[in-house]
N, C-alpha and C positions, 0 to 999 in steps of 0.2 A: 056632301062629297062622299062618293062610294069607296069602300075599301076594296083594294084588288085581291081577289081571291087566288090562292096559290094553288095550283093543282098538283096530284101527286107526282105528275112527271116532272114539275119544275123542282119539287123538293129533292128528288134522286140526285141531280148534279150538286146541289147545295150540300147534302149529306156526305157525298162523295167528296167534295173539295173540303169539307171539315174533316173528314178521315184523312185526306192526304196531307193537309196542313199539320195535324197531330202527329201523323207519321214522321214527317220530315222534321218536326221540332224534336221528336224523341230520338231520331237518328243523328241530328247534329249533337244532342246531349250526349249520346253513346260515343260518338267520335271524340269529343273532348275527353270523357272520362277514359277512353281507351288511350288517347296520347298521354294523358297524365299517368296512367298504369305503366305505360311503356317506358316514360321518362324516369319515374321511380324505380322500375325494375332495373333499369340500365345503371342508375346510380347505385342501387344496392349491390348489383353484381359486382361493379368496379370497387366499391368501398370494401365489401366483405373479402372479395378475393385478393385485394392488394393486401388487407389485414391479415387474412388467413396465411398468405405467403411469408409475410414478415414475421408473423408470430412462430410459423412452423421453423423458420431458419434460425430465428433468434433465440428462441426459448425452449424447443424440443430437447436440444442438445444438453441443457440443463437438467431436464427430467430424465432423460433416457441418453447416456453416453453413446455416441455414435460408434465408437471404437468397439464396442461390445454389444452392439444392438443387432438383432436379427431381422429379417425381412426389410433390409434397406431398400429393395427395389421399390417397395410400396410408398416409402417415403419420397423417393425420387419421382414416382408416379403421380403422386399428389402434388407436387411442385410444379410437374408439367400440366397438369390439369388446371391448377391456379393460374398458371401463365396463358393457358389456352382460352380460359373464360375471359380474362382482361383482354386478349387480342381480339377475340371475336365480338366483344362488345364494342370495341374502337372501331372496327372494320364495319359492324352494323351502322354506326353513325355515317360513315362514307357511302354505305350502300343506301341508307334512307335519303341523304342529300341527292345521290345520283337519281333515286326514284322519284323524289319531287320534282327535279328538273324535267325527267322524261315525262311525268304526267302533266306538267304545264305545257310542254310540247305538244302532247297529245290534244289537250283541251284547246289550244290555239288552232290546231289543225281541224278539230271538228266543229267548233263553234264560229271560228272567223273565216277559216277558208272553206267550209262546208265539205270536208274530206270525211266521207261516211267510214272509210276504212279505219281511220284512227280511233273510232268508237269500239271496234273489235279487237285492236291491236293490244298484244299483251305487254305488260311492264313488268319486265322480269326482275328488276331491282326490287319491287314489292315483295316477291316470293323469295328472293335472297336475303333480304331483312330479316323475315319471319323466321327462316331457317336458322341464321345466325343467332337470334335471341334464343330460340330452343337450344342450339348447342351450347351457348354461354351458359344457360342455367343448368343444363344437364352436366356440364364439366365441373361446375362449381359444387353441384350436390355430391358427385363421385369424388370431388378432391376432400370434402370434409368428411365423408364417410371412410375414406382410405387413410386419412390422417389420425382420425379417431381410432381407427383399427390398429394401426401401427403402435400408436401410444398405448393402448389396452394391452395388446399382446406382450410388448417389451416391459411393461410394468407388472405384468402378470409373472412373467418369467423372472423378472429381478427379485420379486417376493418369494417364489419358490426357490430360487438359489440361495437367498438368504436363509430361509428355513432349514434347507440342507446343510449349510455350513455350521449352523447352530447346533444341529444334531450331531455332525461329525466332531465338532469340537467339545462335545460333551455338555453343551449348554441348552436345556430344555427350552423349547419355544413357549412363548406367553401362555398358548392355549393348554399346553402340558402342565406348566406350572399352576393352573387353576386346578385340573383334575388330580395331579399327583404332587401334593406338598412335600417339601424337602425334609428329610429325615436325618438322624445320626449316622455316622458310618457303621458299617456292620462289626460286630465285636470279633476279636481275633481269638480262635480257640487256643487254650493252653496245651503245652506238651505234657503227656501223660507219661510218668516214670516206668521204666523197663522192670521185670521181675528179676532178682539178681540170681547167680548160678548157685550160690551157697544155699539159698532156700530151696531151690530146686532139688539139690543133693540130698539135704536132710529129709525132704519129704520123701525121697526115693529109699533112702536107708532105713527109715522108719517102717516102710511097708515091708523091706526084705527080712528085718528081724522077726516080724511077726509071722 
């Protein structure tokens, strides 16, 4: 039985088919990982945004009294950004579902109805979902930065005010206590006696007699 010789022309389609198979396998794996990253991203934004909003509302007032705090607008802005991050993630779920239904409709038209126009038709829900994901991540990052800045600025101001009050009340601050140890009070000077008039007259008379 003779072996069939494979010509170079026959090996080219085989190599091309192998390359295409490897490409589509990698593409499917990348799609799976992209979907997993997207799900974890949405879960993280929802969890951290909700936790950050609740933490800032419940506990910041215990660290920085809101009645005396400065830059309250930044705190309110951070709350708004946390809420915006939560809303955009929820809306992205809706847009994603709409995009899946739209894509399924386009696939039916292209594969089953032989409608070539469906292949080039845009699915705007996909772009909307991507933009919402970017917006939610950006809003969350800005909210964290602004919240941290509000706490830092007001904490620094409270420390400075406390030091000023201690200085005004005559209480040295801890750093000055280390450089300037406490000493006894300054001694009170004694009252010096005045020279009497009799002594002054006697001394004058003695000079006149001479």
